[in-house]
N, C-alpha and C positions, 0 to 999 in steps of 0.2 A: 190051602195053598201049599205048594211044594216047599219043603224046608231048604232054604238057600244059604243058611248061616255058614255051615261047614264048607260047602263048595266055594263060597265067596272068600272065606279065609284061605283055603288052599290055593285058589286062583291068585289072590293078592300076593301070597307068599311065593308062588311060582314066578310071578312077574317081577317081584323084588329080586329073586335069584337070577333071573334073566338080565336085569339091569346091572346087578353086581358082576355078572360075567362080562358084560360090556365094559364096565370099568376096568376089569382085569385086562381085557384086550387093549384098552387105551393105555394102561400102565406099561404093557409090553412095548407098544408103539413108542411111547415117550422114552422109555429106557433105551431102546435100540437106536432111535433117531437122535435123541437129545442127551438126557442124563437121568439116572434114577433119582437124583436129588430133587428133581422137579415134580415127581409124581404126587407127593402129598399135597402140593399146591394145586396141581391140576385137579385132583380128586375133590378138594374142598372148594375151589373157585369155579370150576366148570361143572362138576358132577354133584357138588354138595346139595344144591337146591332140589334137584330131582331125587336124589337118594333120600333126603329128608322127607320129601312129599310122599314117596312110596312107603317109607317106614311109617309115616303117620297114617296112611290109608290102611296098611296091614294091621297097625295097632287098633284102629277103629273096628276093623272086621273082627279082630279077636275079641274086642269088648262086646260087640253085638252077639257073637257066638256064645257068650257066657250068660246073656240075659234070656228071660223067657220069650219064646217065639211069639210073634204076633204079626199082623199084616204089615205094620209100619217097619218092623225090623227086616222083613224080607225085601221090602222095597228099598230100604236103605242099603242092604247088602248088595242088591243089584246095582245101585248107583255107585257104590264103592268099587265094585268089580270093574265097571265101565271106566271109572276114574283112574283106577290102577292101570288099566290097559292104555288109557290116554297118556298118563305120565310115563309109562314105560316106552311107548313108541316115540313120543315127542321128546322125551328126555334123552333117549339114545341118539336121536338125530342131532339134538343140540350139543350133546357131549362129543360126538364124533366130529361135528362141525367145528367146535372149539379146539379140539385136539389137532385139527388140520390147519389151524391158523398159526403158522410158525412164529410170527412176530409176537402174537399174544403169549404163546408158550415161552419163547425166549425172554420176553419181558418179565416173566415171573421170577427171574433170577434176583431181581431187586428186592423181593420179599423174603429171600432166604437169610439166615443168620450169617454173621460175619465169618464164622468158622467154616461154613459149607459153601459160601458163595464162590470163593476162588476155585475150589475143587469142581464145582458145577461149571464155571466158566471154562476151565480146562477141558472138561468132557465135551462141552458144546463146541469149542474151537476144534478139537480133535475130530469129532464126528462130522461137523460141517465141512472141514477141509478134505477129509477122506471121501466124502460123498460128492465133492466138487460143487458144493452149494455156495456160490460166490456171494449171493445176497445175504444168506444167513451168517456167513463168515464176517462180512462187513458189519452186520448188525451186532454180532457178539463182541467184536473188537471195539465197537463204539460204546458199549455199555459202561465200562469203567471210566470214571472222570479222567480227563487228560492230566498227566503229570502226577497221578495218584499212586499209592503203594499197590493198589489192585492192578492198575495197568502195568506197572513194572513187573509184578509177580507173574501176570499172565503172559506178557510178551517175552519176558526173559525165559520162561519155561518153554514157550513155543520154539524159540530159536535154538534150543538144545537138541531139537529133533530134525535132522537134515532131511528125513524122508518126507516131512511136511513141506519143507522149503524147496523140494524138487519141482514143485509146481510154480511156474513163473507168476501166475496171477496171485498166488498166495503170498509170495515175496513182496509183490507190489502192494497188496493190502496191508501187510505188516508195516511196511515203510510209511504208508499213508497214515496209519494209526500212530506211529512214532512222531510224525511231524504235523499232526492235524490241529494242534492247539498252539497257544502262546508258549514259546520255548523259553520259559523262565529258568532262573538259576536252579530252583527246586526240580523242575522237570529234567534239566540237563544232568543234575546230580543223580537222580534216580535211574535215568534211561541210558547212562553212559555205557554200562556193560552190555546192554542189549544192542546198541548200535555196533559196538565192537564185535560181538559174537555174530551178528547178522552179516557184517562185512567179511569176517574170516571164513564163515561157511560158504559164502559166494565165491571168494577167492580160491578156497580149497577145491571147489567143484568147477572152477572155470566158468562161472555164470557172470560173464563180464557185462552183459546188458544190465543186470541188477547192480553190479559194482558201480558203473557210471551213474546209475539212478540214485544210489545211496549217497555218493559224493555230492551230486547236485542238490538233492533234497536236504542234506545236512547243512550245507552252506546257506541254502535258502531259508531254512528254519532259524539259523543263527542270525541271518540278516534281518529277520523280523522280531528278534528278541529285544526286550527292553534294555538289556545291557549285555556286555561280553564279560562273563565271569571266568573264574579259574576252571569251573566245570565245563564251560564251553571250550576253553583252551584244551582241557584234557581230551574232550571228544575229537577235536581237530587233530591233536597230536596222535591219538590212537588210530585215526584214519590213515594218516601218513605212515606211522610205524608199521601197521599191518600190511600196507601196500608194499613195503620194502623188506619186511622181516617175518620170520616164523618163530614163535616162541616168546619167552619173556624178555623184557628189556634187560640188557646186561649180559645175557647169554643166548641171544637169538642168532639164528642162521639167516642168510640171505634168502629171500623168497624167490623161487623160480617157478616158471609155468611151462611145462613141457608141451601142452596142447595149444597155448595161446600167448607166447612171449611178446608178440607185437601188441596184443590187446592189453597185456599187463603194463607195457611201456606207455600205452595210450592212457590208461587209467592213472598212472603216476603223473603224467604230464597234465592231465585234467585237474588232478588235486593241486599241483603246484601252481597252475594258472589261477586257480580260485583263491590263492593267497591274496592276490590283488583285489579280487571281489570282496574278500573278507576285510581287508585293510580299509577300503573305502567305506564299507558298512560301519566299521567301528569308529572311524573318524566322524561319521554322521551322527553317531550316538552322543558325541560331545561329552564323553566320560573319561577323565584322566586314568582311572583305574582300569578301564577297558583297553586303553592304548598300552598301558604297562603290561597287561596280560598278553596282548598280542606280541609285544616285543619279547616277552619271556617265551612265548610259543616259538618265535623265530630262533631264539637261543637254543631251545631244547631240540628243535629240528636239526640245527647245525651240529649239536653234540651227538645226535643220532646219525650223522652223515647223510641226511636226507636233503637232496636238491640244493647243494651249497650255492650254486649260481643264482637260482630263483630266490633263495632265502636272503642272500646278501644284497640282492638288487632292491629289496624292499626298504633298505636303510634310508636312502635319499628321500623317498616319498613320505615315509613316516615322519621324519623330522621336519620336512618342509610343510606338510599339511597340518601337523599338530602344533607347531610353534605359535602361530598367530592366535589360536584359541586357548593357549595356556594348558595344553593337554599333556605336556611332557614332564614326567616325574623323574627323579634321580634313578629309581630302579629301572625305568625304561631305558634311560641312557646307558646304564651299566650293562643291561642285557644286550643292547645293540653292540657295545664294545666287545663283550665276550663272544658274541656271535661272529663278528668280523675276525677275531683272533682264531676261532675254531675253523672258520672257512679257509683262512690262510694256511692253517695246519693241514686241512684236508687236501688243499691244492699244492702241498709241498713238492710233490713230484713234478709239478708244472711251473715251479717258480722261475725256471729259466725263461719263461714267457714274459717278456717285458710288459706286454699289454695287461695280463692278469695282475701282475704285481702293481702296476700303476693304478688300475681300477680299485684295488683294495686300499691302496694308500690314499687315494682321493676320497673314498668313502669314510675312512677313519679320520682324515683331516677335516672333512665336512662335518662329521659328528663332533669333533673337537670344538668347532666354532659354537655349536649349540650348548655344549657343556659349559663353556665359559660365559656365553651370553645369558644362560639361565642361572648363573651365580654359583656354579660348582667348580670354579677354577682350581680350588685346592685339591680336587679329585682328578684333575686332568692327567697328571703324570701316571697315576695308577691305572686309570681306565685305558689310556693309550698303551700302557704296558700290556694290559689284557688283550688289547686289539693287535698286539705285535707290530706296532707302528714304529718304524725306524729307517726311513729311506735316507739316502745321502743328502737330499735336499727336499724342501717342501714341495709337494706335488702341485700340479696345476689346480686352479680354482674351479669349483663346479658352478654352474649357472644357478644363481640364487633367486628364489621367489620372494624371500623375506629380506628386508633391508637390514644388514648387520654392519655396524660401524667399523671403520678401518682399524680402530684401536683394538677391537676384538681379534682381528687377524694378527696384529702385532703381538698381542698378549699370547696367543696360541703359539706363534712361532718362537717367541722368546722362552716360554715355559718349556717347550719341547727341545730347546737347545739349538735353535736356528737363528741366524742373524735377522732374517726378514722373510716375509711371504710375498714373493714377487707377483705383480699383477700379470694376468695372461696377455 
């Protein structure tokens, strides 16, 4: 019988080399379309079985080539050669099929080490965005757990590249990723800078469709949060600040839009209108600390000269809605007084307007009733001083939803140096 030992060994070795070349082709495909960090996982999880099988067949062929030739070794060599051919053809088919399954490839990120996972996620996000692959982009951004360090590092890195954000669908997906989970205090703390950078990029490039979407999505996320914390307050303030200013707080310039001034004004109005939405949401949370944070947000907006009319108009509803559920803390009352004083300062050039002056006086006097009713009468003079309250006579009473005894009215008037507070 013809000696088949060496030809079988050479054939198996050749087929092994062919399969190895196929793996190299897959490596190039994975590196170009996804990231080089995934290739070791692809080689071991998709091609490992077939590569091991071919290596075993080649090893057996080598072993048979070293033993004395006989009829059974020639038959075995023929079987091994056919087996090697089968493993090569079917193995290449399964390897290429596995490499074409993008979700399977992308899912291998979770098996990478912590040191390389974030770098791989960045590569994947960059490549999928540049290829216009919406499905892969959504999948990649959904891989890190919501509110995690990984999500922050990935999304914060992405928002530094405006060339990626030029695509409206990509901006939409990023925003969905930032608001896809429960917007807890930890999530707000981690994602605050990402929200701000995304909004600033959209404003700088006049992408006002996305600006409106960011405002609405942010308020909606806070609306579903378990509580309104100081980090939620920071995010809301950053939104307002960046709509009005360019630069850092304290040395910022007024934001202007040469290509869309009307759209910028609309975005500012949308933001201010959602202060009411936010207030109602926070009251529903039934958390005194959340109400205090909201009042401090109003104070900070006033000191940044952002929407004084809208900001001051929140005073009446905040105290009326919070009083019955015991949600008003001393710090909240003080912030509201400071806010009224700052709004009065901002409107100084309009103080000749009797209507504006009377509105601010009524808000301050209304706040004074709650300061006394809640037991902070010893702080009334100081807080009203911060509110710049000092009309010639006590202003007209506001319509009250909460019943406050006439003795409180008398105490407020007397403490502020007036004989009485006349009824309307």
